[in-house]
N, C-alpha and C positions, 0 to 999 in steps of 0.2 A: 661127341667126338670133337677133340680139339682141332684148331685150325691146321696145326702141323700134321696131325694124324690124317685129317681129311684130304689135305693137299698131297700127302704121300700116297693115299689111296687113289686119288685121281691120276697120279703119275703112273699107275699101273697101265694106263692106256698107251704109254710109250713103248714098252716091250710088245704089247699087242699089235701096235701099229708097225713096228719093225718086222714082226713075223708076217703081217699082211703084205708089206712092201716086198719082202724078199722071197716069199713062198706062194703068194696068191695074186700077184700083179698079173692082170690079163688072163687069169685062169677062168674056169667055168663060173658062170653067174651064181649057180646054186651053191657052189662051195663057199663063195664069199658071203652069201646070205646066211648060210648055216654058221659060218665062223662068227659073223657079227652078232647073230642071235644068241649063240652059246656064250660069247664073251659078255654081252650085255646082261643076260640072265644070270650069269655067274656073279657079276657085280651086284645085281639086285638081291640074289640069295645070300651073299656074304653079308650084306648090310641089313636086310629086312627079314631074312628067313622065309617062312611059308607065305608071308604077305606079298612076296613077289608075284603071286598069282593074280593080284588085282590088275597089274599091267597086262597079263596074258588075256584076261577076260575082255578088257577094253580093246585090245588089238584084234582079237577074234571077232568080237561084235562089229568092229569097224570094217573088217574084211567082208562080213556078211552084208552090211549096209551097202558097201560099194557094189557087191555082186547082185544083190536082190533088188535094190532100189535104183541102181544105175546112176546115170548123169542127170539127176533131177534135183529140183529145189527141195523136194521131200527128203532126199538123202542128206542135204545140207542141214535142214531143220532138225532131222532126227539125230544126226551126229552132234550138232550143237547142244541139243537138249540132253542126250544121253551122256556125253562126255563131261559136260559141265555139272550135271546132276551127280554123277559118280564122284567127281572131284569134290564137290561140296559136301556130299555124304562122308567122304573120307576125312575132310577137314572137321566135320562135326563130331565124328566118333573118335577122333584122335587128338582133339584140341587140348592144349595145356596152356599155361600162362608164360611159357618160355619157348624159345626157338629150338626145336628138336629136329634132328636128322631122322626122318621116318619115311615110310613109303610114299607119302603124299608129295615129298620134295621132287623126286624125278617124275611123279605122276602129273604134276602141273606142267612140266615140259612136254610130256607125252600128250596131254590134252590139246595143247596148241598144235602139235604135229598132226594129230588126227583131224582137227578142224581145218587146218591149212590143206591137208591132203584132199579132203572131200571138195573143197572149193576148187583146187587145181584140177581134180578129176572132172568136176562139172564143166569147167571151162575148156576141157579137152575136146568137147563135142562141137565147139564153135569153130567157124572159119577163122583163119588167122587174120583176115582183113578186119574183122569185127572186134579184135582183141587189142587192148593197150599193150605197149612194149613189154611191161613186166609180166602181164598175163601170158603173152606169147612165150616168154622164157620159162614160166613155171607150169604151164598147162600140161597135164598128163594125158597123152594121146591113146595109150593102150591100157587094158585092164591089168592092174598089178596082181601078182599071185600072192597067196598067203605068206609064202616064204620071203617074198620081196618086201611086203609090208612089215614083216617081223624084222628083217635085216635093217630096214630103214628106221624102225622104231628103236631097236636095241643097239644101234651102232655105239660102241663103247666110248667113243670120243665125245659124245654129246648126250648120252642117256641120262646121266645124273643131274647135270646143271646146265645143259645146253652146250653150244648155241643151237638156235633154230636153223634148219636148212630144208630145202625143198626135196620132194621125191625125184624130180628131174636131175638135180645135182647129185643125189645119191646114185641114180642110174648111170650117170656119166662116170662116177667114181668106180663103180663095178665094172664098167666097160674099159676102164683104163684110159679114159679120155682126159682126165684132169691131171695133166702133166705139162711141164714146160718144154719137154723133149718128146715129141710124138713117137709112140711105140716103145718108149723107155720109161723107167721109173723116174718120178719127179725129183729134181734136185732141191729137195725141201728140208734136208737134214739140218743145215745151218740156220735157216729161218725158224724152224721148230725149236732148236736149242736156244735161240735168242729169247723166244717167248717163255720157255721154261725157266731160264735164268731170271728174266724180268719178273715172272710170277714168284719165284723164290725170294727175290729182293723185297717185294711187297709183303710177302709172308713174314720175313724177318722183322720188318718194320711193325707189322701188326702184332706179332708175337711178343716183341720187346715192349711195345707201348700198351697193349691191352690190359695187363695187370694193374696199370696205374690209371688207365682211362676206361672206365667200365660203366655200362648203363645202370648197374645196380646202385652205383654211387649217386645217380641222379635222384633216386627216391630215398636216399639215406638222410638221417637227421643232421649229419655233419654238413651235407650239401645245403640243406635248408638254412643252416646257420650262417652261411657265407654271404658276402655282399652281393647285390644285384649284378654288378659288373663281373664279378668272379663267376657267378652262375651262368651268365651269358657266354663268357669266354670259354668255360668248360664245355658247354654245348657245342661251340664252334670246333674245338679240338676233337672232342669225342665224335662228332659227325664225320669229320675227315678220316680219322683213324678207323672208325667202324666200317666204312665203305671198302677199306683195303682188303677185308676178308673176301668180299665178292670179287674185287679186282684180281686177287690171287687165284681164285678158282677158275675164273674165265680165261686168264692168261695161260694157265696150265693146260686146260682142255683145248684151247685154241691151238696150242703147240701140237697136240695129238692130231687134230684135224689137218694141220699143215703137213705133218709127217706122212700121213696117208695120201695127201694130195687133194683132199676134200676142199681145202681153202684156196686152191688155185683159181685165180681171177683174171686170167689173161695177162697181157703185157701192157705196160704204161707207154706214154708217148716216146720215151727213150728206148723202148724195146726191152726193158727189164721185166722179169716175171713178178707178178703181184700175188701175194699169199694172204689177202685180207678178206676173202669171201665169207669166212666164218668168224671174223674178228668181232668180239663183243665189247672191246674197249679201244678207244682212241686215247692212248696214254698222254701224249703231249697236250692235246686239247683239254683233257680232264684236269691236268695239273696246272695249266696256265690260264684257262678261260676265266674271266671275271663275271660271266653271265650265267644265270640259271639255265637258259636255253642251251648254252654251250655245254654245261654238264650233262644235260639230258641227251644232247646229240653225241656225247662221247661215252656214255655209260649204258651198258646192257643194250647195245645198238641193234643186235639182231632181233631181240624181242620187240624193241620199238619199231623196227622195220616191219615185223610181222603184224603188229597192231595197226600200223598205217595201211598196210596192204589188204588185210582181211577184215578189219573193223571200220576204221576211219573212212577209207575210200568207199566202202559199201554203204555208208550213210549219206552219200552225196544227194540222195533223193530228198533229204531234209532241207537242202538249199540254205544251210546255216552252218558255217564252219565252226563257230563257237559252240553250238549245240553238239555238233559231231565230235568235237574235241572233248567236251564234257562227258558225253556218253562213252567215248573210247576209254577215258580215264576211269569211269565208273566200272566198266568191264575189267580193266586192269586191277582195280582195287578188289573186286569180288574174286577174280582169278587168284590173287595172292592169298586169300583166306577170309574167314568169317569174322575176324576180330574187327571191332569198330575203328581201331587205330589205323588200319589200311585206308579206310574211307577218309579219315581226317587228313592223312598224309597226302593223298592224291587230290583232295580238295584244296589243300595248301599249295600244291604244285600248280593247279589250275589258276588259282588266284595270283600267285607270284608271277607266273609266266605272262598272264594277261596284263598285269601292271607293268612288268618289265618291257613288254613290247610297246606299250603306250609311252613309257618313258624314253625308250630309244627313238621312237618316231618323233617325240617332242624335241629331243636334242638335235636330231637330223634336220628337222624342219625349221628350227630356230637359228637364224644367222648368229645371234649373240651366243647361244649355248654351244653351237657347233664350233665357233671360234675359241670359246673357253676350253672346250673338251680337247681341241687339237693343239693347245698350247704346249710346246715341248717342255717347258719348265714345270708346268703343273701336271703334266700327264702321269709321271710316276706317283705323285700324291693321289691323283684320282684313281689310279689303278689299285693302290693299296687300300683306299677306302672301299672301292668296289669289291675287292676280294674279301675284305673283312665282312661286309654286309652279305655278300654271296654265301660264304661258308657259315656265317652265323645262322642265317635263315634256312640254309640247307640242313644244318644240324637240327634246327627248330622243327622243320618238317619231318625229320626222321625220328623224332622222339616217339610219337604214337606208333610209327611203323615198327619200332623195335620193342617198345614196352607193352604193346598189344592191348592190355585191358584198360578200361576207362579209369579205374581207380588210380592207376599208376601214372599215365600220361597227363591226366588232368591235374594231378598234384604238381608235376614239373611245370606245366603251363601256368598254374596259379602262382608258383614261386617267382616267375618272371613276368607276371601280370599280363599274360597273353600278348606279349609285345609284338609278335609276328602278325597276329590277326588284326590288332589295333592299327599298326603301321600300314599294312598293305590295304586294309579297307579304307583308311583315310586317304591314301594315295589314289585308290581306285576312283573315289568320288571327287578328289581335288585336282587331279591331273588335267581334266578338261578345262578347268578355270586357269591353271597355269598356261595351258595352250593358248588361251585367249590373250594372255599377257605377253608371252614370249614369241608367239608366231604371228607375224604381220599378216594382214589380210592381203589377198591377191591384188586388190585394187591399189593398195598402198605400195606393193612391190613394183607394180607397173609404173607408178608415178616416180618411184626412186630410180627406175631404169631410164 
């Protein structure tokens, strides 16, 4: 399915949301659950035919786990093992060498929903005083019904590609509590339209550019004949354009969530309503940041928040942030699929982010480098250099993510001499020595004072 076709398909959520706004707002809970379930299943059947039954199986099993095992660690472990094993089996039996829209695409979203649900259900048994602020917000206090779990899972605005949201937020939506005007429909039409138009804008960019900037060209003989610098520059442009198809999908579905009210996030300090609870993209940050950490913080944000809440923070018993981060990224790589390219991509992310944080700390701690970086005349030049490096190696990391198989991405990496691995491993081991050169000892700073 082409980007335009898939975006138009996701846009079906808008008429569904309008119907819910005008005919189901603050109506009986079971009617809203049934509506969301039917709409989500219709989308699944339209795309995947009889294979939509895979999601039904996992939803029903998850409901049985909640009911039969209750708020226990056993329920968490069983959910984690069953849902991840089912997803991995799906990846194994449907694997191809290309990115296909098949039933495993929404199923990976469903898997995170089910795991998050069982964690929140488990924490619903605890006293509020013993919970962290985010746990208080997401803890599920009562036993959800099968219809409620189905409506939560199949909500049409997030079933196909996300975003992730909690059961408690869904329950507030059903009760009609997610509105900027209590007791009335949310004034969310204009904010939703803005996200739809913004998504359409990025879809146009991707549609126009993608015939000329294609990953298949990366493994072509013509690409291999080009100069080293051309190959690097092509990866830079390709990586940026390729991400726009994800940006498009998330902006369109975010608009659906806004239209229903699901994205309502209270009011800001000026008293204006915020509609960013289901935002998966921070567009301005994504387009302007010169940092890898900035791109990560602006891209697929709800999945990143889910990972932090349910995986990273649960690993605090390891008492090692670096190890917790590495294991979290390993989970993310496996969750994406069984291709080795995912592991290589997230390994590069871990390496680059580690080096970048060391480099930022070096600049901040060094009086000389800080003064140089803050020079008004040099700042635009530094920004251009940073952005070039940033998007070059963002594209570099995405090569195995998109090309999947070892034979393809290794061919591209060999053509540019593994420049990303070489550069960042060198920096990883040399930055401590640069720190000794550029950062004065504390004793010397005291003497200078």
